[in-house]
C-alpha positions as CSV (number, residue, x, y, z in Angstrom):
1,M,-9.1,-13.5,13.0
2,K,-11.7,-11.4,11.5
3,N,-14.2,-11.8,8.7
4,L,-13.1,-10.1,6.0
5,G,-15.8,-11.2,3.4
6,V,-17.1,-13.3,0.5
7,I,-15.3,-14.2,-2.5
8,K,-17.0,-13.1,-5.5
9,T,-14.7,-13.8,-8.6
10,I,-11.6,-14.9,-9.9
11,T,-10.2,-12.3,-12.6
12,P,-8.6,-13.4,-15.7
13,A,-5.5,-11.9,-14.5
14,G,-5.5,-14.4,-11.6
15,S,-6.6,-12.0,-8.7
16,I,-9.3,-13.2,-6.3
17,I,-12.0,-10.6,-5.8
18,A,-13.9,-10.3,-2.4
19,I,-16.6,-8.0,-1.3
20,L,-16.0,-6.7,2.3
21,N,-18.8,-7.5,4.9
22,D,-17.7,-4.6,7.2
23,P,-16.6,-1.4,5.4
24,T,-15.1,0.0,8.7
25,N,-13.2,-3.2,9.1
26,I,-10.5,-2.9,6.0
27,P,-7.3,-4.7,6.1
28,G,-3.9,-2.9,5.2
29,P,-2.0,-3.9,2.1
30,K,0.0,-6.9,2.0
31,T,-2.4,-8.6,4.8
32,P,-2.5,-12.3,4.9
33,V,-6.0,-13.8,4.1
34,Y,-7.2,-17.3,4.9
35,T,-10.2,-19.4,4.3
36,E,-12.7,-20.8,6.5
37,N,-10.3,-24.0,7.0
38,G,-7.3,-21.6,8.0
39,V,-5.5,-22.2,4.9
40,R,-3.7,-19.2,3.5
41,L,-5.2,-17.9,0.6
42,G,-2.9,-15.0,-0.4
43,L,-2.0,-11.3,0.6
44,T,-4.6,-8.1,0.0
45,V,-3.6,-6.0,-2.9
46,R,-5.9,-3.2,-2.8
47,V,-9.3,-2.0,-1.8
48,F,-11.6,-0.4,-4.2
49,G,-15.0,0.3,-5.2
50,P,-18.0,2.3,-3.4
51,V,-17.3,3.2,0.0
52,K,-20.7,1.5,1.5
53,H,-19.7,-1.8,-0.2
54,P,-15.9,-1.9,-1.1
55,Y,-14.2,-4.6,-2.7
56,V,-10.7,-6.2,-1.9
57,A,-8.4,-7.6,-4.4
58,I,-6.3,-10.8,-3.3
59,K,-3.1,-12.1,-4.7
60,P,-3.2,-15.7,-4.2
61,A,-0.4,-17.4,-2.6
62,S,-0.3,-20.1,-5.4
63,R,-2.0,-21.1,-8.6
64,E,-3.6,-24.3,-6.5
65,A,-5.8,-21.4,-4.7
66,L,-7.7,-20.5,-8.0
67,I,-10.1,-23.2,-8.0
68,P,-13.6,-22.4,-8.7
69,S,-15.0,-24.1,-5.3
70,I,-13.8,-21.2,-3.3
71,L,-16.3,-19.0,-4.9
72,G,-19.0,-18.0,-2.4
73,G,-16.9,-18.9,0.5
74,R,-16.0,-16.7,3.4
75,V,-12.2,-15.4,3.9
76,F,-10.4,-14.0,7.0
77,F,-7.7,-11.9,8.0
78,E,-5.4,-11.1,10.9
79,D,-6.3,-7.8,12.7
80,K,-2.8,-6.0,13.8
81,K,-4.9,-4.6,16.4
82,E,-5.7,-7.6,18.1
83,D,-1.9,-8.6,18.5
84,T,-1.0,-8.4,22.2
85,G,2.8,-8.2,21.2
86,S,4.8,-5.3,21.4
87,G,4.7,-4.7,17.6
88,P,7.8,-3.5,15.5
89,R,10.4,-1.7,16.9
90,I,11.4,1.9,15.3
91,I,14.9,2.4,15.3
92,K,16.2,5.7,14.7
93,R,19.6,6.0,13.2
94,G,21.7,9.3,13.6
95,G,23.6,10.9,10.8
96,K,24.0,14.2,9.3
97,H,21.2,16.1,7.7
98,P,20.8,15.3,4.0
99,S,21.1,18.8,3.1
100,K,24.7,19.2,4.2
101,H,25.5,16.5,1.6
102,A,23.9,17.9,-1.1
103,P,26.0,18.8,-4.0
104,K,27.2,22.6,-4.2
105,H,25.5,24.6,-6.7
106,D,27.5,25.4,-9.7
107,A,27.8,29.4,-10.0
108,R,28.5,29.4,-13.6
109,H,25.0,28.4,-14.4
110,S,23.1,30.8,-12.0
111,R,21.7,34.0,-12.6
112,K,23.6,37.1,-11.4
113,K,22.7,38.8,-8.2
114,G,20.7,41.5,-9.9
115,G,18.2,39.0,-11.2
116,G,19.1,39.9,-14.9
117,Y,21.5,38.8,-17.6
118,G,24.4,40.8,-18.5
119,K,25.3,44.5,-17.3
120,K,22.9,46.8,-16.0
121,R,21.9,49.9,-17.8
122,K,22.2,53.3,-16.1
123,N,19.1,55.4,-16.6
124,N,19.9,59.0,-17.7
Protein backbone atom coordinates (compact mmCIF):
# COMPACT_ATOMS: atom_id res chain seq x y z
CA MET A 1 0.00 0.00 0.00
CA LYS A 2 1.12 3.53 -0.76
CA ASN A 3 0.86 6.61 1.39
CA LEU A 4 -1.97 8.78 0.06
CA GLY A 5 -1.73 11.77 2.37
CA VAL A 6 -3.08 13.37 5.52
CA ILE A 7 -6.75 13.91 6.41
CA LYS A 8 -7.45 17.65 6.63
CA THR A 9 -11.20 17.97 7.21
CA ILE A 10 -14.62 16.38 7.14
CA THR A 11 -17.13 18.34 5.06
CA PRO A 12 -20.71 19.03 6.21
CA ALA A 13 -21.88 16.78 3.35
CA GLY A 14 -19.95 13.89 4.89
CA SER A 15 -16.92 13.64 2.59
CA ILE A 16 -13.40 13.30 3.94
CA ILE A 17 -10.81 15.66 2.43
CA ALA A 18 -7.14 14.69 2.44
CA ILE A 19 -4.12 16.50 1.02
CA LEU A 20 -1.89 14.32 -1.16
CA ASN A 21 1.73 13.81 -0.14
CA ASP A 22 2.98 13.09 -3.66
CA PRO A 23 1.21 14.85 -6.56
CA THR A 24 2.68 12.32 -9.02
CA ASN A 25 1.10 9.42 -7.11
CA ILE A 26 -2.62 10.06 -7.68
CA PRO A 27 -5.17 7.28 -7.11
CA GLY A 28 -7.85 6.53 -9.66
CA PRO A 29 -11.58 6.96 -9.05
CA LYS A 30 -13.22 4.53 -6.61
CA THR A 31 -9.87 3.41 -5.20
CA PRO A 32 -10.17 1.93 -1.69
CA VAL A 33 -8.56 4.09 1.02
CA TYR A 34 -7.32 2.71 4.35
CA THR A 35 -6.28 4.16 7.71
CA GLU A 36 -2.92 3.57 9.39
CA ASN A 37 -4.44 0.56 11.17
CA GLY A 38 -5.50 -1.04 7.85
CA VAL A 39 -9.21 -0.31 8.36
CA ARG A 40 -11.03 0.60 5.17
CA LEU A 41 -11.99 4.27 5.35
CA GLY A 42 -13.82 4.62 2.03
CA LEU A 43 -13.41 5.21 -1.71
CA THR A 44 -11.82 8.10 -3.59
CA VAL A 45 -14.37 10.30 -5.32
CA ARG A 46 -12.30 12.99 -7.03
CA VAL A 47 -8.98 14.79 -7.04
CA PHE A 48 -9.06 18.59 -7.10
CA GLY A 49 -7.13 21.72 -6.19
CA PRO A 50 -3.72 23.06 -7.23
CA VAL A 51 -1.43 20.82 -9.26
CA LYS A 52 1.47 21.08 -6.81
CA HIS A 53 -0.65 20.25 -3.74
CA PRO A 54 -3.83 18.44 -4.82
CA TYR A 55 -6.60 17.28 -2.53
CA VAL A 56 -8.65 14.10 -2.72
CA ALA A 57 -12.28 13.68 -1.68
CA ILE A 58 -13.07 10.35 -0.02
CA LYS A 59 -16.57 8.92 0.32
CA PRO A 60 -16.61 7.18 3.72
CA ALA A 61 -17.47 3.50 3.89
CA SER A 62 -19.74 4.15 6.90
CA ARG A 63 -20.94 6.97 9.14
CA GLU A 64 -18.74 5.56 11.92
CA ALA A 65 -15.68 6.59 9.87
CA LEU A 66 -16.59 10.26 10.35
CA ILE A 67 -15.14 10.68 13.83
CA PRO A 68 -13.02 13.76 14.60
CA SER A 69 -10.10 11.63 15.80
CA ILE A 70 -9.21 10.74 12.19
CA LEU A 71 -8.23 14.35 11.46
CA GLY A 72 -4.48 14.62 10.93
CA GLY A 73 -4.16 10.87 10.43
CA ARG A 74 -2.38 9.34 7.46
CA VAL A 75 -4.32 7.42 4.83
CA PHE A 76 -3.14 4.80 2.35
CA PHE A 77 -4.33 3.24 -0.89
CA GLU A 78 -3.56 0.13 -2.89
CA ASP A 79 -1.56 0.86 -6.01
CA LYS A 80 -2.96 -1.12 -8.93
CA LYS A 81 0.50 -1.15 -10.56
CA GLU A 82 1.95 -3.15 -7.66
CA ASP A 83 -0.57 -5.93 -8.19
CA THR A 84 1.22 -8.95 -9.66
CA GLY A 85 -1.99 -10.57 -10.87
CA SER A 86 -2.88 -10.86 -14.51
CA GLY A 87 -5.31 -7.95 -14.25
CA PRO A 88 -8.79 -7.69 -15.67
CA ARG A 89 -9.58 -9.64 -18.77
CA ILE A 90 -10.88 -7.71 -21.71
CA ILE A 91 -13.34 -9.71 -23.74
CA LYS A 92 -14.30 -8.40 -27.14
CA ARG A 93 -17.69 -9.52 -28.24
CA GLY A 94 -18.55 -9.96 -31.89
CA GLY A 95 -21.49 -8.36 -33.51
CA LYS A 96 -22.66 -6.21 -36.32
CA HIS A 97 -21.62 -2.64 -36.69
CA PRO A 98 -24.10 -0.33 -34.93
CA SER A 99 -24.59 1.85 -38.02
CA LYS A 100 -26.07 -1.15 -39.87
CA HIS A 101 -28.85 -1.27 -37.30
CA ALA A 102 -29.63 2.42 -37.34
CA PRO A 103 -33.17 3.35 -38.36
CA LYS A 104 -33.66 4.20 -42.00
CA HIS A 105 -33.82 7.88 -42.88
CA ASP A 106 -37.33 9.07 -43.62
CA ALA A 107 -37.20 10.58 -47.11
CA ARG A 108 -40.40 12.56 -46.57
CA HIS A 109 -38.67 14.95 -44.22
CA SER A 110 -35.45 15.49 -46.10
CA ARG A 111 -34.41 18.14 -48.56
CA LYS A 112 -34.51 17.44 -52.23
CA LYS A 113 -31.36 16.51 -54.02
CA GLY A 114 -30.97 19.98 -55.55
CA GLY A 115 -30.57 21.56 -52.13
CA GLY A 116 -33.62 23.82 -52.33
CA TYR A 117 -37.29 23.52 -51.65
CA GLY A 118 -39.78 23.17 -54.47
CA LYS A 119 -39.14 23.35 -58.19
CA LYS A 120 -36.10 24.98 -59.69
CA ARG A 121 -36.63 28.06 -61.81
CA LYS A 122 -35.24 28.27 -65.26
CA ASN A 123 -33.03 31.23 -65.96
CA ASN A 124 -34.11 32.91 -69.20
